[in-house]
N, C-alpha and C positions, 0 to 999 in steps of 0.2 A: 504494500500500500504506500503510495507516495504521500507527500505532505499535503497535497491538494485534495486527496480523497479521504473523506471522513466516513466513519462507520455509519451504517444506516440500519433501520429496523432493529431486530433483536440484537444484532451485533453491537449496536450502540449502547445497549443496556447491560450486556454481559461481557465482562472482560475476558480476553483471550489469555490462555496460559502462556507465559513467556517462552516456555520450552516447546510449545506446540509447533510441529513441523509446518513449513509453508505449504507443503503438498498434502496436508491432512484432508481426509475425507470429511464430508458433512457429519457423519456419525462420530468420528474421532473428535471433531471440534465440539460437537454437542456434548459428548461425555465430559470433556475438559471444562466446558463452560458451565454445565449444569452443576458441577461440583462446587462452584462458587456460590450457588444459591442457598440460602438458609430458610427463607420464608417466601411463599408464593401462593396465590389463590387462582386456581384454574378450574374449568369444568372437568368433571370426572372422565368424560369421554376423551378429553385431551390427555389426561394421565395415562389412560389405557393405550392410546395411540403411541405415546412416548415410550411405554414399555415395549411395544412391538418394534418401534423404530430403533431402539438401542440394542435389541437382541442380536443383530448380526455382528456387532462389535465384541460380543462375548467370545467369538471365535477368531478374533484378529490375530495376526502374526506377532503383533507387538504386545508383550506382557503388561506393559503399563496401560495400554489402551484397554486390554481385557479387564484389568483390575479396576480401572475407573468406570468402565461400563457396568461391571458387576455391582459396584458401589451405588452408582446412579440408579440402576434397575432395582436394587434392594430398597432404596429410598422411595422410589416411585411406587413399588408394590406396598410398602408400609403405609404410604399416604392413602392408597386405594383401600387398604384393609381398614384403616382407622376411619375413613369417611363412610364406609359401608356399615 
């Protein structure tokens, strides 16, 4: 990203991990970014969709990505369970 390009959308709200590779997939970026969140209010169907979207990262070749995805997925599932 050059100096003239500012983050937009959700990218502007969630910081990127400084160690995230430039060629990271959307799922890898999501796993990294979601770990920064502590509190959020979203519709339950969105949480369920996020659980499905993060699932492919559980089989990533990168162990750090797998660990982050597992942590994010666990948090999402816990939120779904507590809401139900």
